[in-house]
PASEBA-1860 file (N, C-alpha, C; in nm, 3 decimals):
! residues 110
1> MRDLMERG> 0.083/-0.119/0.000/0.000/0.000/0.000/0.087/0.125/0.000 ~ 0.201/0.116/0.068/0.290/0.233/0.068/0.337/0.264/-0.074 ~ 0.367/0.160/-0.150/0.411/0.179/-0.288/0.301/0.246/-0.370 ~ 0.178/0.203/-0.349/0.066/0.265/-0.421/0.053/0.412/-0.384 ~ 0.064/0.441/-0.256/0.050/0.580/-0.211/0.163/0.667/-0.265 ~ 0.284/0.612/-0.271/0.397/0.687/-0.326/0.377/0.719/-0.474 ~ 0.304/0.633/-0.544/0.277/0.655/-0.687/0.156/0.745/-0.709 ~ 0.094/0.791/-0.600/-0.018/0.884/-0.614/-0.153/0.817/-0.625
9> VTVRVLNM> -0.162/0.686/-0.598/-0.289/0.615/-0.606/-0.368/0.643/-0.479 ~ -0.495/0.673/-0.494/-0.583/0.693/-0.378/-0.628/0.558/-0.328 ~ -0.604/0.531/-0.200/-0.640/0.403/-0.140/-0.762/0.425/-0.052 ~ -0.865/0.347/-0.077/-0.987/0.355/0.005/-1.006/0.224/0.078 ~ -1.015/0.232/0.209/-1.043/0.115/0.293/-1.194/0.114/0.314 ~ -1.258/0.000/0.288/-1.404/-0.006/0.286/-1.470/0.048/0.412 ~ -1.420/0.009/0.528/-1.488/0.049/0.651/-1.422/0.170/0.717 ~ -1.324/0.234/0.647/-1.253/0.345/0.709/-1.251/0.470/0.621
17> GTVEDTPM> -1.263/0.453/0.493/-1.258/0.568/0.403/-1.123/0.576/0.333 ~ -1.090/0.696/0.287/-0.967/0.718/0.210/-0.847/0.728/0.304 ~ -0.740/0.658/0.267/-0.614/0.668/0.340/-0.525/0.758/0.257 ~ -0.494/0.874/0.311/-0.416/0.971/0.236/-0.270/0.965/0.277 ~ -0.183/1.019/0.193/-0.039/1.021/0.221/-0.008/1.143/0.309 ~ -0.062/1.138/0.430/-0.038/1.242/0.530/0.015/1.173/0.654 ~ 0.068/1.247/0.749/0.116/1.182/0.872/0.007/1.098/0.940 ~ -0.116/1.149/0.944/-0.226/1.073/1.007/-0.258/0.949/0.925
25> GRMMLTVM> -0.262/0.962/0.793/-0.290/0.847/0.706/-0.184/0.740/0.719 ~ -0.057/0.780/0.723/0.053/0.683/0.738/0.047/0.616/0.874 ~ 0.008/0.692/0.979/-0.004/0.632/1.113/-0.116/0.528/1.114 ~ -0.229/0.560/1.053/-0.340/0.465/1.049/-0.300/0.339/0.972 ~ -0.227/0.357/0.864/-0.179/0.245/0.786/-0.086/0.157/0.869 ~ 0.004/0.218/0.942/0.097/0.144/1.028/0.022/0.066/1.135 ~ -0.078/0.127/1.195/-0.158/0.060/1.298/-0.234/-0.057/1.237 ~ -0.292/-0.037/1.118/-0.365/-0.147/1.052/-0.272/-0.263/1.019
33> FAMAEFDR> -0.153/-0.233/0.968/-0.057/-0.339/0.936/-0.014/-0.412/1.062 ~ 0.006/-0.338/1.171/0.047/-0.401/1.298/-0.063/-0.494/1.350 ~ -0.188/-0.450/1.340/-0.299/-0.534/1.386/-0.314/-0.660/1.298 ~ -0.295/-0.644/1.169/-0.304/-0.759/1.079/-0.193/-0.859/1.110 ~ -0.072/-0.809/1.135/0.040/-0.898/1.168/0.015/-0.967/1.302 ~ -0.036/-0.893/1.400/-0.069/-0.951/1.531/-0.174/-1.061/1.515 ~ -0.278/-1.034/1.438/-0.384/-1.132/1.417/-0.330/-1.259/1.352 ~ -0.245/-1.243/1.252/-0.185/-1.360/1.186/-0.098/-1.439/1.283
41> DMIVQRLA> -0.018/-1.370/1.364/0.067/-1.438/1.463/-0.017/-1.514/1.565 ~ -0.131/-1.456/1.605/-0.218/-1.525/1.702/-0.278/-1.651/1.639 ~ -0.315/-1.645/1.513/-0.369/-1.763/1.444/-0.264/-1.873/1.441 ~ -0.141/-1.838/1.404/-0.032/-1.937/1.398/-0.007/-1.997/1.535 ~ -0.007/-1.914/1.639/0.018/-1.963/1.775/-0.094/-2.058/1.820 ~ -0.220/-2.021/1.796/-0.331/-2.108/1.836/-0.329/-2.239/1.760 ~ -0.294/-2.234/1.634/-0.284/-2.355/1.555/-0.176/-2.448/1.610 ~ -0.060/-2.392/1.642/0.049/-2.472/1.699/0.009/-2.533/1.833
49> EGMEVARA> -0.058/-2.455/1.918/-0.103/-2.506/2.047/-0.206/-2.617/2.029 ~ -0.296/-2.600/1.935/-0.397/-2.703/1.908/-0.335/-2.832/1.860 ~ -0.236/-2.823/1.773/-0.169/-2.944/1.725/-0.090/-3.011/1.837 ~ -0.031/-2.931/1.926/0.041/-2.987/2.040/-0.053/-3.065/2.131 ~ -0.170/-3.010/2.157/-0.270/-3.079/2.240/-0.317/-3.206/2.169 ~ -0.342/-3.197/2.039/-0.387/-3.315/1.964/-0.282/-3.425/1.967 ~ -0.154/-3.389/1.954/-0.047/-3.490/1.961/-0.038/-3.553/2.099 ~ -0.058/-3.470/2.203/-0.050/-3.522/2.340/-0.165/-3.618/2.370
57> NNPDFRIG> -0.283/-3.590/2.315/-0.401/-3.672/2.341/-0.415/-3.791/2.247 ~ -0.346/-3.786/2.133/-0.360/-3.893/2.035/-0.223/-3.920/1.972 ~ -0.158/-4.029/2.011/-0.025/-4.059/1.957/-0.026/-4.085/1.806 ~ -0.141/-4.119/1.749/-0.152/-4.145/1.605/-0.186/-4.020/1.525 ~ -0.182/-3.903/1.589/-0.218/-3.777/1.523/-0.124/-3.752/1.405 ~ -0.185/-3.722/1.289/-0.108/-3.692/1.168/-0.167/-3.569/1.103 ~ -0.082/-3.498/1.031/-0.128/-3.385/0.950/-0.115/-3.429/0.805 ~ -0.213/-3.399/0.725/-0.206/-3.432/0.584/-0.300/-3.545/0.548
65> RKPVEYDE> -0.280/-3.593/0.428/-0.366/-3.700/0.378/-0.338/-3.831/0.449 ~ -0.438/-3.916/0.448/-0.420/-4.051/0.499/-0.337/-4.130/0.399 ~ -0.257/-4.223/0.447/-0.179/-4.305/0.353/-0.271/-4.385/0.261 ~ -0.226/-4.406/0.140/-0.303/-4.483/0.042/-0.307/-4.629/0.086 ~ -0.427/-4.685/0.083/-0.441/-4.827/0.117/-0.454/-4.906/-0.012 ~ -0.380/-5.017/-0.019/-0.383/-5.100/-0.138/-0.354/-5.244/-0.097 ~ -0.393/-5.336/-0.181/-0.371/-5.478/-0.158/-0.228/-5.512/-0.205 ~ -0.143/-5.549/-0.110/-0.002/-5.575/-0.142/0.015/-5.693/-0.238
73> QQFRDLTK> -0.064/-5.797/-0.219/-0.054/-5.913/-0.309/-0.094/-5.874/-0.451 ~ -0.201/-5.797/-0.462/-0.245/-5.750/-0.593/-0.136/-5.662/-0.656 ~ -0.071/-5.579/-0.575/0.038/-5.494/-0.626/0.151/-5.581/-0.681 ~ 0.190/-5.685/-0.606/0.298/-5.774/-0.653/0.258/-5.842/-0.784 ~ 0.133/-5.889/-0.791/0.084/-5.955/-0.914/0.086/-5.858/-1.032 ~ 0.037/-5.737/-1.009/0.033/-5.638/-1.116/0.175/-5.598/-1.160 ~ 0.266/-5.589/-1.064/0.405/-5.557/-1.097/0.464/-5.663/-1.189 ~ 0.438/-5.789/-1.157/0.488/-5.898/-1.242/0.428/-5.889/-1.383
81> MVDSGEIT> 0.298/-5.856/-1.390/0.232/-5.847/-1.519/0.288/-5.731/-1.603 ~ 0.319/-5.620/-1.537/0.377/-5.506/-1.607/0.516/-5.542/-1.655 ~ 0.595/-5.607/-1.568/0.731/-5.644/-1.605/0.735/-5.743/-1.721 ~ 0.633/-5.829/-1.727/0.630/-5.927/-1.836/0.565/-5.871/-1.963 ~ 0.508/-5.753/-1.954/0.448/-5.690/-2.071/0.304/-5.730/-2.096 ~ 0.241/-5.798/-2.001/0.101/-5.839/-2.018/0.006/-5.718/-2.014 ~ 0.037/-5.622/-1.927/-0.044/-5.501/-1.916/0.048/-5.381/-1.909 ~ -0.009/-5.263/-1.928/0.070/-5.140/-1.917/0.069/-5.093/-1.772
89> AKEAWETL> 0.163/-5.005/-1.741/0.168/-4.950/-1.606/0.039/-4.874/-1.574 ~ -0.015/-4.804/-1.673/-0.139/-4.729/-1.652/-0.253/-4.823/-1.614 ~ -0.263/-4.934/-1.684/-0.367/-5.032/-1.650/-0.347/-5.085/-1.508 ~ -0.221/-5.102/-1.471/-0.191/-5.155/-1.338/-0.233/-5.058/-1.228 ~ -0.192/-4.928/-1.242/-0.228/-4.836/-1.134/-0.376/-4.808/-1.131 ~ -0.444/-4.814/-1.244/-0.590/-4.798/-1.243/-0.657/-4.918/-1.177 ~ -0.607/-5.038/-1.205/-0.661/-5.160/-1.142/-0.641/-5.157/-0.992 ~ -0.522/-5.111/-0.949/-0.490/-5.107/-0.807/-0.565/-4.995/-0.736
97> GVGKTTWY> -0.608/-4.895/-0.811/-0.684/-4.785/-0.751/-0.594/-4.677/-0.691 ~ -0.475/-4.661/-0.747/-0.384/-4.556/-0.700/-0.349/-4.467/-0.819 ~ -0.286/-4.355/-0.790/-0.245/-4.265/-0.896/-0.110/-4.304/-0.954 ~ -0.075/-4.238/-1.061/0.051/-4.266/-1.131/0.172/-4.247/-1.039 ~ 0.177/-4.133/-0.970/0.290/-4.105/-0.883/0.301/-4.208/-0.772 ~ 0.188/-4.244/-0.712/0.188/-4.345/-0.606/0.236/-4.478/-0.659 ~ 0.193/-4.515/-0.778/0.236/-4.642/-0.838/0.388/-4.647/-0.848 ~ 0.447/-4.540/-0.901/0.592/-4.541/-0.920/0.667/-4.531/-0.786
105> KLRKAA> 0.609/-4.465/-0.688/0.671/-4.463/-0.554/0.669/-4.602/-0.493 ~ 0.557/-4.673/-0.510/0.549/-4.810/-0.458/0.648/-4.900/-0.531 ~ 0.658/-4.884/-0.662/0.754/-4.965/-0.742/0.897/-4.941/-0.694 ~ 0.930/-4.815/-0.669/1.065/-4.781/-0.627/1.095/-4.839/-0.489 ~ 0.996/-4.835/-0.400/1.014/-4.886/-0.264/1.019/-5.040/-0.260 ~ 0.960/-5.105/-0.360/0.952/-5.251/-0.358/1.085/-5.317/-0.393
END
């Protein structure tokens, strides 16, 4: 916003009105930025505290997606079929119900 004001752009805050390039306008801008930064820091802190409590109450607590579940025997069978040229890799990962990237990660790990 400071860059806009330096270029002569009129900045209007919906619930406050026009912020002008005056000492009072710059002070209001500084206060608004400070409050926004404070609010963001409080959100981050509460989120970290909540995850800490969740980890303490649940040892299986995870962030992110659940691991992909697949039939290991079916994966081994499909891998053999792909290696022998009976089916394509695309047919294999579609049959197994996983995505392309997951298929190749499983292949690499196997």
